C-alpha positions as CSV (number, residue, x, y, z in Angstrom):
1,X,0.0,0.0,0.4
2,X,1.2,3.2,-0.9
3,X,1.7,6.1,2.1
4,X,3.4,8.2,0.8
5,X,2.5,11.6,-0.7
6,X,5.6,12.4,-3.7
7,X,3.4,11.3,-6.3
8,X,0.6,14.2,-5.6
9,X,3.5,16.7,-5.0
10,X,5.3,16.2,-7.8
11,X,2.3,17.1,-10.0
12,X,2.2,20.6,-11.5
13,X,4.7,23.3,-12.3
14,X,6.9,25.1,-9.9
15,X,6.4,29.3,-10.3
16,X,9.1,31.9,-9.9
17,X,9.0,32.5,-5.9
18,X,8.8,34.9,-4.3
19,X,6.7,36.5,-7.4
20,X,8.1,40.0,-8.5
21,X,6.7,43.0,-7.2
22,X,6.6,45.8,-8.8
23,X,9.1,48.7,-8.5
24,X,7.3,52.1,-7.2
25,X,5.7,53.1,-3.8
26,X,2.2,52.9,-6.1
27,X,2.8,49.7,-7.5
28,X,1.5,46.7,-4.4
29,X,0.9,43.3,-5.9
30,X,-2.7,42.8,-5.8
31,X,-4.1,39.6,-4.5
32,X,-7.7,38.9,-5.2
33,X,-9.5,36.3,-3.3
34,X,-13.0,34.7,-4.5
35,X,-14.9,34.2,-1.0
36,X,-14.6,35.7,2.2
37,X,-15.6,32.5,4.5
38,X,-12.9,30.2,6.4
39,X,-10.3,29.9,3.7
40,X,-10.7,33.3,1.6
41,X,-10.6,35.2,4.9
42,X,-7.9,33.0,6.7
43,X,-5.5,33.3,3.1
44,X,-5.8,37.0,3.2
45,X,-5.4,37.9,6.8
46,X,-2.3,35.9,6.8
47,X,-1.3,37.3,3.1
48,X,-1.8,41.0,4.3
49,X,-0.7,40.5,7.5
50,X,2.9,39.1,6.4
51,X,3.3,41.8,3.1
52,X,2.0,44.9,4.5
53,X,1.7,48.1,1.7
54,X,3.4,45.5,-0.2
55,X,0.2,44.1,-0.9
56,X,-3.5,45.1,-2.0
57,X,-5.8,42.5,-1.7
58,X,-9.2,42.1,-2.3
59,X,-11.6,40.2,-1.2
60,X,-15.3,39.1,-3.2
61,X,-17.9,37.8,-1.2
62,X,-21.3,37.1,-2.1
63,X,-23.1,37.5,1.5
64,X,-23.2,40.1,3.7
65,X,-21.3,37.8,6.1
66,X,-17.8,36.8,6.2
67,X,-15.6,34.0,8.9
68,X,-18.7,32.3,9.9
69,X,-19.1,29.1,11.3
70,X,-21.3,26.6,9.3
71,X,-20.9,24.0,11.4
72,X,-23.2,25.9,14.3
73,X,-26.2,26.7,12.4
74,X,-27.6,23.3,13.5
75,X,-27.0,24.6,16.7
76,X,-28.6,28.0,15.9
77,X,-31.2,26.2,14.3
78,X,-32.0,24.4,18.2
79,X,-32.5,27.3,19.8
80,X,-28.6,26.8,21.6
81,X,-26.9,29.4,20.3
82,X,-27.2,32.7,18.9
83,X,-27.6,33.7,15.5
84,X,-26.4,34.9,12.9
85,X,-24.5,37.3,14.4
86,X,-23.4,35.3,17.0
87,X,-21.8,32.4,14.4
88,X,-19.6,35.4,12.8
89,X,-16.0,35.1,14.1
90,X,-15.1,38.4,12.1
91,X,-17.2,40.6,10.5
92,X,-16.6,42.4,7.1
93,X,-16.0,45.7,9.5
94,X,-13.0,44.0,11.2
95,X,-11.4,42.3,8.4
96,X,-11.5,46.1,6.6
97,X,-10.0,47.6,9.7
98,X,-7.4,45.1,9.2
99,X,-6.5,46.3,6.0
100,X,-8.4,43.9,3.6
101,X,-10.8,45.6,0.8
102,X,-13.2,43.6,1.2
103,X,-16.2,43.9,-0.8
104,X,-19.8,41.9,0.2
105,X,-22.5,41.6,-2.4
106,X,-20.3,41.0,-5.4
107,X,-20.6,37.7,-7.1
108,X,-17.9,36.8,-9.1
109,X,-19.1,35.5,-13.1
110,X,-16.1,34.8,-14.6
111,X,-11.9,34.0,-14.1
112,X,-9.9,34.9,-17.0
113,X,-6.7,33.5,-16.4
114,X,-4.9,35.0,-20.0
115,X,-5.2,38.6,-19.1
116,X,-5.7,37.5,-14.6
117,X,-9.0,39.2,-14.3
118,X,-12.2,38.0,-12.6
119,X,-15.7,40.0,-13.3
120,X,-18.5,40.4,-11.2
121,X,-21.8,41.8,-10.1
122,X,-22.1,43.6,-7.9
123,X,-25.0,44.7,-5.0
124,X,-26.1,47.4,-7.4
125,X,-26.1,45.9,-10.2
126,X,-23.3,46.6,-11.8
127,X,-20.5,45.1,-13.6
128,X,-16.8,44.8,-12.3
129,X,-13.6,43.5,-14.0
130,X,-11.0,43.2,-11.1
131,X,-7.9,42.5,-12.2
132,X,-5.3,40.4,-9.9
133,X,-1.5,39.5,-9.6
134,X,-2.1,36.3,-7.6
135,X,-5.9,34.4,-7.3
136,X,-7.1,32.9,-4.2
137,X,-10.6,30.4,-5.2
138,X,-12.1,30.2,-1.6
139,X,-15.8,29.4,-3.2
140,X,-16.4,26.8,-0.9
141,X,-19.2,24.2,-1.5
142,X,-23.0,23.5,-2.7
143,X,-25.7,21.6,-1.3
144,X,-26.5,18.7,-3.4
145,X,-30.3,19.2,-4.0
146,X,-31.1,15.9,-7.2
147,X,-33.9,16.0,-9.5
148,X,-36.5,15.1,-6.8
149,X,-40.3,16.4,-8.0
150,X,-41.3,19.2,-5.5
151,X,-37.1,19.9,-4.1
152,X,-37.5,23.9,-5.0
153,X,-41.2,23.7,-3.0
154,X,-41.6,26.6,-0.2
155,X,-40.7,25.1,2.9
156,X,-37.9,22.8,1.6
157,X,-34.6,24.0,3.3
158,X,-30.8,23.0,2.4
159,X,-28.8,24.1,5.2
160,X,-25.3,25.9,4.2
161,X,-25.3,29.7,4.8
162,X,-26.5,31.7,7.2
163,X,-29.0,33.0,4.5
164,X,-30.0,29.2,4.6
165,X,-30.3,29.3,8.7
166,X,-32.7,32.3,8.5
167,X,-35.3,30.8,6.2
168,X,-35.7,28.1,7.8
169,X,-36.2,30.0,11.0
170,X,-38.9,31.6,8.7
171,X,-40.7,28.5,8.3
172,X,-40.4,27.7,11.8
173,X,-42.4,30.7,12.5
174,X,-45.2,29.2,11.1
175,X,-45.7,26.7,13.6
176,X,-44.7,23.7,12.1
177,X,-45.6,20.2,14.7
178,X,-43.8,17.8,11.6
179,X,-40.5,17.8,10.1
180,X,-38.6,15.7,7.9
181,X,-35.2,15.7,7.0
182,X,-33.7,13.7,4.0
183,X,-30.8,12.4,4.1
184,X,-28.9,10.8,7.8
185,X,-25.1,12.3,7.4
186,X,-24.0,14.9,9.7
187,X,-25.5,17.9,8.6
188,X,-29.2,15.6,8.6
189,X,-28.8,14.2,11.9
190,X,-27.8,17.4,13.2
191,X,-31.0,19.0,11.8
192,X,-33.0,16.4,13.2
193,X,-31.7,16.9,16.7
194,X,-32.0,20.6,16.0
195,X,-36.0,20.1,15.1
196,X,-36.7,17.5,17.7
197,X,-35.5,20.3,20.1
198,X,-37.6,22.9,19.0
199,X,-40.5,20.0,19.9
200,X,-41.2,19.1,16.3
201,X,-42.2,15.7,15.3
202,X,-39.2,14.1,13.5
203,X,-38.7,11.9,10.7
204,X,-35.6,10.9,8.9
205,X,-35.4,9.1,5.2
206,X,-32.6,8.2,3.8
207,X,-31.6,6.0,1.1
208,X,-29.0,4.1,2.8
209,X,-30.3,1.4,5.0
210,X,-28.5,2.8,8.3
211,X,-27.6,6.4,9.3
212,X,-24.1,7.9,8.7
213,X,-22.6,6.1,5.8
214,X,-18.9,7.0,7.1
215,X,-19.1,4.3,9.3
216,X,-19.5,0.6,8.9
217,X,-23.2,-0.4,9.2
218,X,-23.0,-2.1,12.1
219,X,-21.6,0.9,13.9
220,X,-24.5,3.1,11.8
221,X,-27.5,0.4,13.5
222,X,-26.6,1.5,16.8
223,X,-27.1,5.4,15.6
224,X,-30.6,4.1,14.2
225,X,-31.3,2.4,16.9
226,X,-30.5,5.7,19.6
227,X,-32.5,7.2,17.0
228,X,-35.8,5.6,17.7
229,X,-35.4,5.7,21.3
230,X,-35.1,9.4,21.4
231,X,-38.5,9.4,19.6
232,X,-36.8,10.1,16.2
233,X,-38.5,8.2,13.7
234,X,-35.6,6.9,11.2
235,X,-36.9,4.9,7.8
236,X,-33.5,3.4,6.0
237,X,-33.8,2.3,2.6
238,X,-36.4,4.8,1.3
239,X,-35.0,7.2,-1.4
240,X,-37.2,9.7,-1.9
241,X,-39.7,9.9,-5.0
242,X,-41.1,13.0,-4.5
243,X,-42.5,16.5,-2.4
244,X,-46.0,17.4,-2.3
245,X,-47.4,20.5,-2.1
246,X,-50.2,21.5,0.1
247,X,-53.2,23.8,-0.4
248,X,-51.0,26.9,0.5
249,X,-48.5,25.5,-2.0
250,X,-45.7,24.6,0.7
251,X,-43.9,21.8,1.5
252,X,-47.0,18.9,3.1
253,X,-45.1,15.5,2.5
254,X,-42.4,13.1,1.6
255,X,-42.8,10.6,-0.9
256,X,-40.7,7.2,-0.7
257,X,-41.7,3.9,-2.3
258,X,-42.8,3.0,0.8
259,X,-45.1,5.7,2.4
260,X,-45.8,9.3,2.8
261,X,-44.7,11.2,5.9
262,X,-46.3,14.3,6.5
263,X,-44.3,17.5,6.9
264,X,-44.6,21.2,7.7
265,X,-41.3,21.6,7.1
266,X,-38.7,19.2,4.9
267,X,-34.9,20.0,5.4
268,X,-32.3,18.2,3.2
269,X,-29.1,16.7,4.5
270,X,-27.8,15.1,1.1
271,X,-24.3,16.6,1.2
272,X,-22.8,19.2,-0.9
273,X,-20.4,19.2,-3.9
274,X,-17.7,21.4,-4.6
275,X,-18.5,24.9,-5.8
276,X,-16.4,24.7,-8.9
277,X,-18.5,25.8,-11.8
278,X,-16.1,28.9,-12.3
279,X,-13.2,27.7,-12.4
280,X,-14.2,24.7,-14.7
281,X,-15.4,27.5,-16.9
282,X,-11.8,28.6,-16.7
283,X,-9.6,25.8,-17.5
284,X,-8.9,25.1,-13.9
285,X,-7.9,21.4,-13.3
286,X,-11.0,19.3,-11.6
287,X,-10.4,15.6,-10.0
288,X,-13.0,12.7,-9.8
289,X,-15.1,14.2,-7.6
290,X,-15.4,17.5,-8.7
291,X,-12.7,19.4,-6.2
292,X,-9.3,21.6,-8.1
293,X,-6.9,20.1,-7.6
294,X,-3.9,21.5,-6.0
295,X,-0.1,20.5,-4.6
296,X,0.7,20.4,-1.1
297,X,1.4,24.4,-1.3
298,X,-2.5,24.9,-2.1
299,X,-1.4,26.2,-5.5
300,X,-3.5,24.8,-8.2
301,X,-1.9,22.5,-10.8
302,X,0.0,23.9,-13.5
303,X,-1.2,27.1,-12.7
304,X,1.6,29.9,-10.8
305,X,-0.2,32.6,-9.1
306,X,-3.6,30.5,-8.3
307,X,-4.4,29.0,-5.2
308,X,-7.3,27.0,-3.9
309,X,-8.5,25.9,-0.8
310,X,-11.4,25.3,1.4
311,X,-15.0,22.9,0.4
312,X,-13.8,23.9,-3.4
313,X,-10.6,21.3,-3.5
314,X,-10.1,18.0,-3.3
315,X,-6.8,16.8,-0.5
316,X,-5.2,13.9,-0.3
317,X,-5.5,10.9,1.7
318,X,-2.6,10.4,3.7
319,X,-3.8,6.8,4.6
320,X,-4.2,6.1,0.8
321,X,-2.8,8.5,-1.6
322,X,-6.3,9.1,-2.7
323,X,-7.6,12.1,-3.5
324,X,-11.1,13.2,-1.4
325,X,-13.8,16.1,-1.3
326,X,-13.8,16.9,2.6
327,X,-15.7,19.3,3.2
328,X,-14.9,20.6,6.5
329,X,-14.2,24.1,7.9
330,X,-10.7,22.6,10.1
331,X,-9.4,21.7,6.9
332,X,-10.7,25.1,5.1
333,X,-9.4,27.3,8.0
334,X,-5.6,25.5,7.5
335,X,-5.8,25.7,4.0
336,X,-5.9,29.3,4.2
337,X,-3.2,29.6,6.9
338,X,-1.3,28.0,4.4
339,X,-2.1,30.0,1.3
340,X,-2.0,33.5,3.5
341,X,2.1,32.4,4.0
342,X,3.2,31.3,0.8
343,X,1.4,34.8,-1.0
344,X,3.7,36.2,1.3
345,X,6.7,33.8,-0.1
346,X,6.9,31.4,2.7
347,X,6.8,27.5,2.2
348,X,4.0,25.9,4.0
349,X,2.6,22.7,3.2
350,X,-0.8,21.4,3.6
351,X,0.2,17.7,4.7
352,X,-3.2,16.3,3.8
353,X,-6.3,14.4,6.0
354,X,-7.0,11.3,7.7
355,X,-10.4,11.8,8.1
356,X,-11.4,12.6,11.1
357,X,-14.8,13.8,12.0
358,X,-17.0,14.0,15.1
359,X,-21.2,14.8,15.3
360,X,-23.8,14.4,17.9
361,X,-27.9,13.5,17.7
362,X,-29.2,14.4,21.2
363,X,-27.1,12.8,24.0
364,X,-25.0,10.6,21.5
365,X,-21.6,11.4,20.4
366,X,-20.6,9.8,16.9
367,X,-16.8,10.0,15.8
368,X,-14.9,8.1,13.2
369,X,-11.6,8.2,11.4
370,X,-9.3,6.5,8.8
371,X,-10.8,3.7,6.6
372,X,-14.3,1.9,7.4
373,X,-13.7,-1.8,7.1
374,X,-15.3,-2.5,3.9
375,X,-14.0,0.9,2.4
376,X,-10.0,-1.0,3.4
377,X,-11.5,-4.3,1.9
378,X,-12.8,-2.5,-1.4
379,X,-9.1,-1.0,-1.5
380,X,-7.6,-4.3,-1.4
381,X,-6.2,-3.7,1.9
382,X,-6.1,-7.0,4.0
383,X,-7.9,-5.7,7.1
384,X,-9.2,-6.9,10.6
385,X,-11.6,-5.5,13.2
386,X,-12.7,-5.3,16.9
387,X,-15.9,-4.3,18.4
388,X,-16.1,-3.4,22.2
389,X,-18.4,-2.0,24.5
390,X,-17.3,-0.4,27.8
391,X,-18.1,2.9,29.4
392,X,-17.0,6.3,29.0
393,X,-15.8,6.7,32.9
394,X,-15.4,4.0,35.7
395,X,-18.5,2.1,35.9
396,X,-18.8,3.2,39.1
397,X,-18.1,6.8,38.5
398,X,-21.6,9.1,38.4
399,X,-22.1,9.8,34.5
400,X,-21.0,6.8,32.9
401,X,-21.9,5.7,30.0
402,X,-22.3,3.8,27.0
403,X,-19.6,4.0,24.1
404,X,-19.3,1.5,22.1
405,X,-15.6,1.5,19.5
406,X,-14.9,-0.6,16.6
407,X,-11.2,-0.3,15.1
408,X,-9.6,-1.9,12.1
409,X,-6.0,-2.6,11.5
410,X,-3.8,-4.5,8.4
411,X,-3.3,-7.8,9.0
412,X,0.9,-8.4,9.2
413,X,2.0,-5.1,9.8
414,X,-0.7,-4.6,12.6
415,X,-0.7,-0.8,11.4
416,X,-4.2,1.0,12.7
417,X,-6.1,2.3,9.6
418,X,-9.3,3.3,11.0
419,X,-11.7,3.6,14.2
420,X,-15.4,4.6,14.6
421,X,-17.0,5.6,18.3
422,X,-20.6,5.5,19.2
423,X,-21.3,6.2,22.7
424,X,-22.8,9.1,25.5
425,X,-21.0,12.2,26.8
426,X,-17.4,11.9,26.8
427,X,-17.1,9.3,24.0
428,X,-16.9,11.7,20.8
429,X,-13.2,13.5,21.3
430,X,-11.6,10.6,22.2
431,X,-11.6,9.7,18.5
432,X,-8.2,12.4,18.7
433,X,-6.0,9.7,20.3
434,X,-6.9,7.7,17.1
435,X,-6.5,10.4,14.5
436,X,-3.1,11.1,16.2
437,X,-2.0,7.0,15.6
438,X,-3.0,7.1,12.6
439,X,-1.8,9.9,11.6
440,X,1.5,8.9,12.8
441,X,1.7,5.6,11.4
442,X,1.3,3.6,14.6
443,X,0.6,0.1,15.3
444,X,-2.3,-1.2,17.9
445,X,0.8,-2.3,19.6
446,X,2.1,1.0,20.1
447,X,-1.7,2.4,20.8
448,X,-2.6,0.4,23.4
449,X,0.5,0.8,25.3
450,X,0.5,4.8,24.4
451,X,0.3,6.4,27.8
452,X,-3.5,7.9,28.3
453,X,-5.0,9.8,30.8
454,X,-6.6,7.7,33.6
455,X,-8.9,8.6,36.7
456,X,-12.1,7.0,37.3
457,X,-14.2,10.0,36.8
458,X,-12.3,10.4,33.1
459,X,-12.3,6.8,31.6
460,X,-12.0,3.3,32.6
461,X,-8.5,2.0,33.6
462,X,-8.0,1.0,30.5
463,X,-9.0,3.7,27.7
464,X,-12.0,2.5,25.5
465,X,-9.6,3.0,22.4
466,X,-6.7,0.8,24.0
467,X,-9.3,-2.2,24.9
468,X,-10.2,-1.9,21.2
469,X,-7.1,-1.9,19.8
470,X,-6.0,-4.6,22.6
471,X,-8.4,-7.0,21.2
472,X,-6.9,-6.6,17.7
473,X,-3.6,-7.3,18.9
474,X,-4.3,-11.1,19.2
475,X,-5.7,-10.6,15.4
476,X,-3.0,-8.9,13.2
C-alpha cells in the first residue's frame, strides 16, 4: 500500500518565487480572493499581515457575512446558540479595519486566466472587472439537490449558509409540528436534533439502510436504534421519490417507495459538492470528485499564481494517497493559513488528512477517523477489525455511559487504519487519540501501550480506544 504523498506533490509546475513585486511606491502586488469565509478570509488576512503595504488584498464575497461557522447552524436552529451574528468570527468591518479591501454583495461570474482578471456583478447591479497578480479561490461547496419532484417548493431547506438558516427560521415561525429530514449524514442528524429540540415530530428518511454512511453499517445500526429511542423516526433504505405540496403551495409531505410522511418543514441533509463551476469554466483542473486539484502548497496544479482551498478542493488521504472531497471548516482554515503564508513568500505545506470527524444527535456522540472496514477491503487491503463495548468513565463513576468502539488494522503490519466511536457524553472526542495514532502510522500494539490519562471520572483504567486496539493485537 502506497503510504506516501510524493506522487501528488510532484505534480504541477513551480512558479517563480517569491513573485516579483513591481517597483514603485504605488504598485503593490494585487491579491484577489474569491470568497470571504474560512479559507478565503484566512488566506487574505495572513497575506496582508505578512506583506503589509507591499500587497493590495481584495476579497469578493457574495454574502453580507464573512468568517462564519456553517457548522454552528444546526445548533442555532436548535436554539442553543445565538445567530446569525453569534456565528460570525470576524465581520467585514473588522476585516476592513485590518487592511483588507473586502467587498460584500459581489458575485464573481468569470475568471480570466489569460488576462488575469475576475468579472463580477455587484449588489447595486453593476458589472466590474478586477485585475489580479495572484488569485485565491475559496468558493466553498453547495448542497446537493437531486432532481426530486417538489425539491424547490417553499418550505424545503438546504442548510449551508447563514441565509439558509434565516429561511429555516422563517418556516419555524409558521408553527410547524412535523419535520422530515432527507438524508442521515452529519447535517441530517444534526438538523434532526435541532427540529426535535424545537418540539417537532421528526422523521429522517435516507436511501442507505443505516444512518451515517461514513461509518460501517454495524456502527450505523447503533445510531438508528438510539434515534428511535429518542423519539426520532428513522426510515432507512427509502429513496425519496417526491415532495408534495399542500393547499398553500408549500411542502406538505415527503413520498418514498414505502410510504408518505406528512411534513410542515423539510430539511435537506444530502451532503454537498465542490462549488467549482467558475473554475471549470476557466479551464482549471478538477479531480474525479469535482474539486480543484492543488499541490501541497495549495497552488492549483500547472497554474502559478492561482491558489485554492476549503470545500472547493480535493485533499490527499494520507493513508491511501487518494484524493478525496472532505468539506470541513478545520481543513479550510488550515488551507487559508498555508496560502496566506505562501503568498508572502513562505513555504508552508498542507500534509493531507486522515478523515477525522465528530458529531452528535441529542445525547449520542459519534466520531470516526481513517478507513472503514468495508472501504479498506474494497481497496484491496487485508484488514481485521474489533468492536468493543465499554463505559465512558469507570463503571462506578457518576455519569458513566456506554461507548462502542470499532477499530480496523492492517493484517501483518498491525498498523491502525481506522476507528469509529458511538457513545454517550465523553465518547466523541476520544477519536482524537486514534487520529494522532493513524497520522503517525502507529501499530495497534503501540496504541495499546501509549500513556493516556486515567482517573475514574474520565475513563476506565483501560481507555476504550485502547481496549479495542488491545483486542486487535491478537488478530493482526
